[in-house]
Structure formats: C-alpha cells, structure tokens
N, C-alpha and C positions, 0 to 999 in steps of 0.2 A: 636588429635593433626594433623591441617589440612598440605597437604605437600603441594610443592613447587607450583605441577601445580595449582593444586586448589585454592591457595592463587591467581597463576596466572589470572584461569578463571574467577574467582571473579573483580580482580582489571581489568582487560577485558569488562567485564560485568556494570562494574560500570564510567566505561572509555567510552562507548557509551554514555551510558543516559545523562551523561553530557554532552557529542556532541552532542547526538538528542537534547536533551533542548537547549541548544549554536546554534542549527543550524537551529535549528522551528524558537525560537528568533528571528535571525539578522541574515541567510542568508548565506549560504558559502563564498560568495563576500564581505562578512565583518567581516566574525570569521577566526583566527592564532590559530595560536598552543599554544600562548601562553595564548586565551582564552578558551579553553576548559583548560589547563595546571591548571588553576586555579581555572575551572570551576568545577574539581575533585581531584580537592590539592594535583598536581602532580606538584616542577618543569617539566620543559619543555624536561631536560635532560631523568627524568624518566617515561612523558610520548613518548618519542622517545622510548625508550627499546620497550613500548606495537608496540606502532602506530612511525615507519620514518620518514613517512614522511604526511604531510595532504590529499593529494591525495588517499591514501591508509584509511586514519585513513576514511576519508567520506566517500567514495568509503563502507567503515563497516558497516557507519549508516545506509546508507539506504537501506544494504542488511538484516543487520540484523533489521531493521526495515518495511523493507517489509515482512519480511519471517513473521512478531510477525504479520501486517496487513491480512496478508491469511487463517496465520492459527486459525485467530479469526475469519475471512468469512468462510471460511470449519465449524468452528463450528457450526454457526451460521446457514448454509448453512442444516448439519448434523441432527439442532431442529429443523427442518421445514418436515410437512408433504410429503404430494405428490411431484413428480418432477416441478408439478410446481410452489411450495406456496417455491420450496425451491432457484429456479432462481428470485421469487418475494422476499427473503427472505433479504434485503443489505437495507433495510431501517436504521439499526445504522449511516451507513454515511454518515447518512443528521443527527446528531444531533449536535451541537456547540457546547453542553457540554460536548461532551464524550471526553477523554482526549487524545484519539487515536485518530481523528480526527482533535483535537488543535493543535496535534505535525503533525502529518499524511502529511495533504491538506501540506502546507507550505516545507515540505519535497518533498512530490511529485511534488512538481513544479518548486521545486529548484532543482532540479535533470533532469527535464526535460528542462532547463535552461544549467547546463553544457553540457547534451546530443546530444543541437544544433550542440555544437563543437568540442564536445569531445567523439570518439568512444566506449569507453571504459562502459558508459554513456551510449549512447546510445542501448550497450550490456546486460548493464545490464536492464535497462526499458524493449528492448522485450522481458529479458530472460521471469522479472514482470510481463509482456502481455500475454508472451505464458505460461503461468501456469495457471492466470485465465481464459483465452477459454481451458485451459483442464479439470480446475472446474468446468467449463459450460459446453462441453459438452458430458462428461460424465452423467450429471442430464440428460440431452438432450436425451440419449443413454440409460440409466435409464428407463426412460418414457417409450422412443418406444417400448423398449420387454414388456411392460404394456398396451400397444398399441393405448400412449398418441405421438401429434406430428407428424398422420402418414407426409409422405412425407417431412419433414424438412431435412435437410445436416446438422447434426450437427455439424462440425467448421466454417460451413458458415457460423450458428445461435448462438454459441457458442462467432465467433469474434465478431457481430452485437451486441449484447448487452452488451459483457464488450463494445462498443464503447457510445452502450447508454450508460452506468453507467460512462462512465468519461466524455463523455459529459454534461450531466446534473447536474454532481458533479463538473464542472469546474465550472458554470456558476450558479451557487448553494455558488457557495465558493465566485465568487469573487463577484458578484452585487445582494447582498440577498437582496436588496427595492425590484427590480423586479421578483426574482426566492426565490421567498421562501422555506422554508422546506417544505412544502403543495403540493405549484405545481413539488417539488422536487419527492415527493412520489406518486403521480399523472401521473406526466410523465414515470417516467420511466417504472409503471406499464402497463397504454396505450402502450407506445412502444412492453415492451416485449410480452403481448399480443398478439399485433399486429404480432407479427415477428413468437411466435410461431401461429398463425390460419396461418400459409406461404400466 
C-alpha cells in the first residue's frame, strides 16, 4: 500500500505535468490556477494544498522541466564519442516533432519573459545557464586532458557555445521559414568548431 508521502509525490508530478502542458499551450499570462486545477482533475483548494500560489507552481514547473531537459542533454552528451562530438551532440534540440521541444521552447521563452521583470525568474535562468556552461566546460576540460582544444579557456568557450545554441535555437523556433532545421544544425556545428579552433 502506498504511503501518504508517495501519494503526495505522485500527485505533485501529475500537477506539474498538467501545468507544463497548460503553460506551454497558453502561456503564463493566460493561465489561472483554476485552469491548472481543471487540467489535473483537482479543485482549486486541492491544488492549493500542493502549490499555494500561482508563482510557486509556475516556478516548480520551470525548474522541473529544465531539470528534465538538462538530464536528457547529459544523456545525449554521454552517448557521444570524443569531446568534440559531445559538444555537437544537441541536434535533438532542433526536432520540431520531439515532445520535449514542443513543450520546452514555449516554456523557456515564457520563463524568459517573466524574468524581464522578476528577479526570482532571472535567478532561475541564471542557474539554468550556469548548469549548461558547467556541462560544456567539463567536456572541454576532458578534451584538454587528451590534447584537444589547446589554448582554449574552458569557461569562456562553454559560455560562447551555450550562447550559440541559444541564439540559433531562438531563430530556428521563431522564424522557421528562413531558419530551417538544417540551417540550425549546420550553423551551430560551424560556429562551435570555430570557437574550439581558437
């Protein structure tokens, strides 16, 4: 028999998944706690038991989803071969049919919009960016132990690569007619190879 804490954990995951779908579809400015309560089959009071405020719930959604994307990115990276292949292993981020991309881009840009005027969301994004830079920096340092990437400053290069991915992804997402998936893949590969050539 499931314990109360396990049931609470299951319910929280259900709420977060329903909230992710709702936020990705409609955007935080257009979503109420009632919308999310309906989406997850709870009363507003039942939802408030788990997440007392809209801000707390939205923050939990963004953190949960960003963690999921980061874990998936680490898996792809670890499946790649040498360090350069690892730095180039994020092709999946440019797959419009991928469910995580369908949810992820609206959530990311919604979080960025909130961060313009809210320090808590800015801090969340800063932590997210730092995790990416740290992951990329570790790969660069791994390469340097085998003689790759001489003269490269790992933190600087990690930040530059992270910015390349984000900039290309923004154009790919918002202007697909002129920034195709093939363009995105070719552009990030060329840019990252250029950064790592020093």
